[in-house]
C-alpha positions in Angstrom: -16.4 -79.8 33.8 -15.7 -78.7 30.8 -11.8 -78.3 29.0 -12.7 -76.5 26.0 -12.8 -72.8 25.5 -16.5 -71.0 24.9 -17.0 -68.9 22.0 -14.9 -66.2 23.7 -12.3 -68.1 23.5 -12.8 -68.8 28.2 -11.6 -71.3 29.0 -13.2 -71.0 32.4 -12.1 -67.7 33.4 -9.0 -67.7 31.4 -8.8 -66.4 27.7 -9.9 -64.8 26.1 -8.7 -61.8 23.4 -7.3 -58.6 24.6 -5.7 -56.9 21.4 -4.1 -53.3 20.0 -6.9 -52.4 18.3 -5.0 -52.1 15.2 -5.1 -56.1 15.4 -8.3 -56.4 16.0 -9.8 -56.8 12.0 -6.5 -59.6 11.9 -8.0 -61.7 14.9 -11.1 -61.3 14.1 -11.1 -62.7 11.0 -9.3 -65.1 12.2 -11.4 -66.0 14.9 -14.7 -66.7 11.9 -12.3 -68.3 9.7 -10.0 -70.6 11.6 -12.5 -73.9 11.8 -13.6 -73.5 8.5 -10.3 -73.9 7.0 -9.6 -76.3 9.7 -12.3 -78.8 9.1 -12.4 -78.7 5.4 -12.2 -81.4 3.0 -9.7 -80.1 1.5 -7.0 -78.7 4.2 -7.3 -82.0 6.3 -6.5 -83.8 3.5 -3.2 -81.7 3.1 -2.3 -81.2 6.8 -2.8 -85.3 6.6 -0.4 -85.0 3.5 1.9 -83.0 4.9 2.5 -85.0 8.7 3.2 -88.4 7.1 4.8 -87.6 4.0 7.0 -85.1 5.1 6.6 -84.4 9.2 7.1 -88.3 9.9 4.7 -89.2 11.6 3.5 -90.4 13.2 5.5 -90.4 15.5 6.7 -93.9 17.7 5.6 -95.1 20.9 8.8 -96.5 22.3 8.4 -98.7 25.9 10.9 -97.5 27.8 12.1 -101.1 29.2 14.9 -100.0 32.1 13.7 -96.7 33.1 10.3 -98.9 33.8 12.3 -101.6 35.6 14.2 -98.8 37.2 11.0 -97.0 38.7 9.1 -100.4 39.2 6.0 -99.1 36.0 5.5 -99.1 32.4 6.9 -96.1 30.4 6.5 -94.8 27.0 7.6 -92.3 25.8 5.9 -90.7 22.8 8.8 -90.3 20.7 8.5 -86.1 19.4 12.0 -85.7 19.3 11.6 -88.2 15.9 10.1 -86.2 13.8 11.5 -83.5 11.5 13.3 -80.4 12.8 13.5 -83.0 15.8 10.6 -81.0 17.6 6.5 -81.5 17.7 7.2 -77.5 16.8 6.2 -78.8 13.3 3.0 -80.4 13.9 1.9 -76.9 14.4 3.9 -74.5 12.1 2.8 -77.4 9.2 -1.3 -76.1 10.3 -1.3 -72.8 10.4 1.4 -72.4 7.2 -1.4 -73.8 5.9 -3.9 -72.0 6.7 -2.2 -69.2 6.7 -1.2 -69.3 2.7 -5.9 -69.6 2.3 -5.4 -66.4 3.9 -3.6 -65.6 1.6 -0.8 -64.5 3.2 2.9 -63.6 2.4 5.3 -62.5 4.8 5.2 -65.1 8.2 6.6 -64.0 11.7 7.4 -66.0 14.7 8.8 -65.5 18.1 10.8 -68.7 19.6 12.7 -69.3 22.9 14.8 -72.6 22.6 14.6 -72.2 18.6 12.8 -75.1 17.2 9.7 -73.5 17.0 11.7 -70.9 14.9 13.1 -73.0 12.6 9.9 -75.2 12.7 8.6 -71.8 11.4 11.8 -71.4 8.8 11.1 -74.5 7.7 7.8 -74.9 6.6 7.9 -71.2 4.8 11.0 -73.1 3.1 9.0 -75.2 1.5 5.4 -72.2 1.1 7.9 -69.3 -0.6 7.0 -67.2 2.5 9.2 -64.7 3.6 10.3 -65.6 7.1 11.1 -63.2 10.1 11.8 -65.1 13.4 12.7 -62.6 16.8 14.2 -64.8 19.8 16.0 -62.6 22.8 19.5 -62.0 22.7 19.8 -63.9 25.8 18.7 -67.0 23.3 20.9 -66.5 20.3 24.1 -67.2 22.1 22.7 -69.9 23.7 20.8 -71.9 21.3 23.1 -70.9 17.9 22.9 -74.1 16.1 19.4 -73.5 16.1 19.7 -70.2 14.8 21.8 -71.0 11.6 19.4 -73.3 11.3 17.2 -71.4 10.4 19.0 -68.7 8.5 20.1 -71.2 6.0 16.5 -72.4 6.1 16.8 -68.3 4.6 14.4 -66.9 7.7 16.0 -63.6 9.0 16.6 -64.2 12.8 15.6 -60.7 14.9 17.4 -59.9 17.7 14.9 -58.9 20.9 17.6 -56.8 23.0 14.5 -56.0 26.1 13.7 -57.3 29.1 16.0 -60.3 29.7 15.9 -60.9 26.4 15.0 -64.3 26.0 10.8 -65.5 24.9 9.0 -62.9 26.5 10.3 -60.3 24.7 10.9 -61.6 21.5 7.1 -62.6 21.9 6.7 -58.8 22.1 8.5 -57.3 19.5 6.8 -59.6 17.3 3.2 -58.4 17.9 4.8 -54.6 17.6 5.7 -56.2 13.6 2.5 -57.6 13.5 1.1 -54.0 14.5 3.0 -52.4 11.1 2.6 -55.1 9.1 -1.2 -56.4 9.9 -2.1 -56.3 5.6 0.3 -58.9 4.7 2.1 -60.5 7.6 0.5 -64.1 9.3 1.6 -64.2 12.8 2.6 -67.7 12.9 2.4 -68.5 17.2 4.3 -71.4 18.5 2.5 -72.5 21.8 -0.9 -72.3 23.2 -1.0 -68.7 24.0 -1.6 -65.1 23.3 -5.2 -64.1 21.6 -7.9 -66.7 21.2 -8.1 -68.8 18.1 -4.2 -68.5 18.9 -4.9 -70.9 21.9 -7.3 -73.2 20.9 -5.6 -73.1 17.0 -2.3 -74.6 18.9 -4.0 -77.3 20.8 -5.8 -78.4 17.8 -3.2 -79.0 15.3 -0.7 -80.8 18.4 -3.7 -82.8 18.5 -2.1 -85.8 16.8 0.1 -85.9 19.8 -2.7 -87.8 21.5 -4.5 -89.6 19.1 -2.1 -91.3 17.8 -1.4 -92.3 21.5 -5.0 -93.9 21.8 -4.4 -96.1 19.0 -0.8 -96.8 20.2 -1.4 -97.8 23.6 -4.7 -100.1 22.4 -2.5 -101.9 19.8 0.7 -102.2 22.6 -1.1 -102.8 25.6 -5.0 -103.1 24.9 -6.1 -100.2 26.0 -6.6 -96.8 24.3 -5.6 -94.8 27.6 -2.7 -94.9 30.1 -2.7 -93.6 34.3 -1.0 -90.9 33.8 0.4 -88.3 30.8 3.4 -86.4 31.7 4.2 -83.1 29.7 6.7 -80.0 29.9 5.5 -76.4 30.3 6.2 -73.2 28.7 3.9 -71.7 26.9 2.1 -75.6 27.1 1.0 -76.5 23.7 3.5 -80.1 23.9 1.2 -80.7 27.1 -1.8 -79.4 25.2 -1.9 -81.6 23.0 -0.7 -84.8 24.5 -3.6 -84.4 26.9 -5.8 -83.2 24.5 -7.7 -86.4 24.1 -8.3 -87.2 27.0 -9.0 -83.7 28.7 -12.6 -85.1 30.0 -11.6 -89.0 30.9 -11.4 -87.7 34.3 -9.2 -91.7 34.9 -6.3 -90.2 33.2 -3.7 -88.1 35.2 -2.6 -84.7 33.5 0.9 -84.1 34.9 2.0 -80.8 33.9 6.0 -79.8 34.6 7.1 -76.2 34.5 10.6 -75.1 35.0 11.6 -74.6 38.8 14.9 -73.5 37.3 17.1 -72.4 40.3 14.2 -73.0 43.1 10.5 -71.0 43.3 12.3 -69.2 46.3 15.3 -68.6 44.6 13.6 -66.0 42.7 15.2 -67.5 39.2 12.3 -69.2 38.7 9.8 -70.1 35.7 7.3 -72.1 37.9 4.3 -69.5 37.2 1.8 -71.9 38.6 3.7 -72.2 42.1 4.0 -68.0 42.6 2.0 -66.0 39.5 -1.2 -64.4 39.4 -4.2 -63.8 37.1 -3.4 -61.3 34.6 -3.3 -60.6 31.0 -0.5 -61.2 29.1 -0.1 -61.4 25.1 -3.5 -60.5 24.4 -4.7 -63.0 26.8 -5.6 -63.5 30.2 -4.0 -66.5 32.3 -1.7 -67.0 35.2 1.8 -64.1 34.5 4.5 -63.8 37.3 4.5 -59.9 38.4 4.8 -57.9 40.8 2.2 -56.5 43.1 2.3 -53.5 40.3 1.3 -56.1 38.0 4.3 -56.0 35.7 5.8 -58.7 34.4 8.8 -60.2 36.2 11.3 -61.8 34.6 11.4 -66.2 34.8 14.7 -67.8 35.0 15.0 -71.4 33.3 18.7 -73.1 32.2 15.6 -73.8 29.9 15.4 -71.9 26.2 11.6 -73.3 26.4 10.7 -73.0 29.9 11.3 -69.6 30.1 8.2 -68.0 29.8 6.7 -65.3 32.6 2.3 -66.9 32.0 1.3 -70.6 31.1 -1.7 -70.8 28.0 -4.8 -70.6 29.3 -6.4 -74.5 28.5 -3.4 -74.8 31.4 -4.3 -71.8 33.7 -7.7 -73.8 34.1 -6.6 -76.8 34.7 -3.9 -76.1 37.1 -6.9 -74.2 39.1 -9.8 -76.6 38.1 -7.8 -79.2 39.4 -7.6 -81.2 36.2 -3.9 -81.2 35.8 -1.3 -81.7 39.2 1.8 -79.3 38.2 4.6 -79.5 39.2 8.7 -78.5 39.2 12.1 -79.6 38.0 15.0 -77.4 38.3 17.8 -77.0 36.2 20.2 -79.8 38.7 16.6 -82.1 38.6 16.5 -82.1 34.5 20.1 -81.8 34.1 20.7 -85.7 36.4 17.4 -87.0 34.4 18.6 -85.8 30.6 21.4 -87.6 31.6 19.7 -91.0 32.9 17.6 -91.9 30.1 20.5 -90.6 27.5 22.6 -93.8 29.5 19.8 -96.3 30.2 17.9 -95.7 26.8 20.1 -94.5 24.2 17.7 -91.3 23.6 19.1 -87.8 24.1 16.2 -85.3 25.3 15.6 -81.8 24.5 16.1 -80.4 28.2 12.4 -78.9 27.5 11.4 -82.6 28.0 14.2 -83.9 30.8 11.9 -81.3 33.0 8.7 -83.8 32.0 11.5 -87.0 33.4 12.8 -85.2 36.2 9.6 -85.8 38.1 9.7 -89.4 37.4 11.2 -90.4 41.4 8.6 -88.4 42.5 5.4 -90.0 41.7 4.1 -92.3 43.5 4.7 -94.9 40.8 2.4 -97.9 40.6 3.9 -101.9 39.9 1.1 -102.1 36.7 1.0 -98.3 35.7 1.4 -97.6 32.2 2.6 -93.8 31.7 4.1 -91.4 29.2 5.9 -89.3 28.3 6.0 -86.8 25.7 9.2 -86.4 24.9 8.6 -82.9 22.8 12.2 -83.4 21.7 15.9 -84.4 21.1 18.9 -82.6 22.3 21.3 -81.7 19.9 20.9 -78.0 20.6 21.3 -78.9 24.0 24.4 -80.5 23.9 26.6 -77.3 25.3 25.5 -77.2 28.5 25.1 -81.1 28.5 28.8 -80.9 28.0 29.4 -77.3 30.8 27.1 -80.4 33.7 29.2 -83.3 32.6 32.5 -81.9 32.8 31.6 -79.7 35.9 30.6 -83.7 37.4 34.2 -85.2 36.9 
């Protein structure tokens, strides 16, 4: 079984590029050139230098002693929360901004849900002196106000998406409309392993630094480069793609992807794509998505702004369909409990997205000597208002 895309960008039966004709030249130019750009010595040198000196890599692989004792196994946290801007998103935006420069683009657009990708995009656009517009759902603008303020301070224009559920899906729709209207000077910096080929592959490659470091760090700390399990949350799925990347072909490693069950899979308020979704096309890619009998996309829900996307990246759809990945879910309540557990046992406040990954630890039949890596994709500063409401309700 092959877990990497073919020349047309398909992971098994998922992927491809289903795009408006007006965008074809841009996407096709990117497809023909992204690997040449990324594999050039000058690009690799600049990318590695920025990851180290600007983004703060490598991130630690932390042995969570108290958590390990509770779950009777060896639990490590890959600390993506310690990168510049507070999440794994910076790995991808550093890479793509360099690609955009090589392509001669002067204007950057992006979509964001939780705001972490928006902040990371605004950050690298400021670094490179490029104009930046970030589309964000009106609902997410309200619930992620600290990140909106950061983007604006960095010089980005934050444009609200006011249609549909006013969340990530709708922000992506608005970004695509912008790109159609400005194909010449604009580069669309997609934040996850979604969209038309080559974006899912390109983003996964930039995020693969996570598992590249993981292999080296595990070898130093445990004497082995592969864990028994890797756990990561999945909305679109870029942090999971990065954490899984160098282990995709090593089937001794269990890959656990955690979706947002929201208020419950059967509640009508969920983002559990693999559980209730079906094959279809969204934002230029064939994948699994939430849709009704007429093929109309249904509205996802999660308390976590970064996970309420109605689809998953085509790589993850392939991992699900092939059985290579184990897909589980965590409700809002379970994620909140997991966030407080990590905070009070290890002194680390996770992003609400990352808390979904932590929430499945009690659901797994963990063995005593098992080595488990949880990808802690972001920090919880942006979610403090949500956490404090939950804490007050529990008093």
